[in-house]
C-alpha angles and dihedrals in degrees: 000000000000114000117204121222089245093055090046091052091049091049092048090048093048097043105035114013098054103083090195091074124077123167089245091061097051115093118236113277112236145152119308113245105208095215090054099041128089136189119230119193114193125209104317096166140156092242091066099042096102096042103050123084113242091359094159093052095048093046090052092052091045089051089054091049090051091049091050092047091051092050092046093045094239120165108253135185129186121198132200119206091187108040094193089059104068124216113275120264093230087080089072127216111358096180109136092021117105112242104197125191116221137188098194130072095243122074089217095101124146091260094051092044092054094045092050104034092209114209092015107059100355122055100156134047136195104211128198139156144069146348100023097192095046121024099017090046094047091050093047091051093048092049094046088051087057093050096255117145106237122203110187109204098220095193088058098045129081147149139204090281132017096245089067 
């Protein structure tokens, strides 16, 4: 398997640079159980299209994730950091999927928490979106803190530059 420099930098950033993480804090990685796994899509909006590296590629991958989640009946939530800049059309039909506005970096708002029921019905999350070093990271940290298994889909995450 060929690992690109970008993927390696993301992995190094996530595993070693973030001082918040230690291996004792991370929950055990296990198999995903469909009925207890959710998809969270973070802030893939028109307003950010021109500012995010590889935006077209990550929206295409996120669109495929959403399509698969719909087919599999997974719980899914999409958030918007900037409510005036609507979610991109590449994600496909979002009918029946909550699109929740937020004003904080983390996706773990009251509305998202009540829709997901983390720790009760949902104990694993597939996470994608932007920006990887801010909103995606804040969401991952909050979920790990709650004991939720977080799986960041690196092909569906990005930031303004690839170092982040």
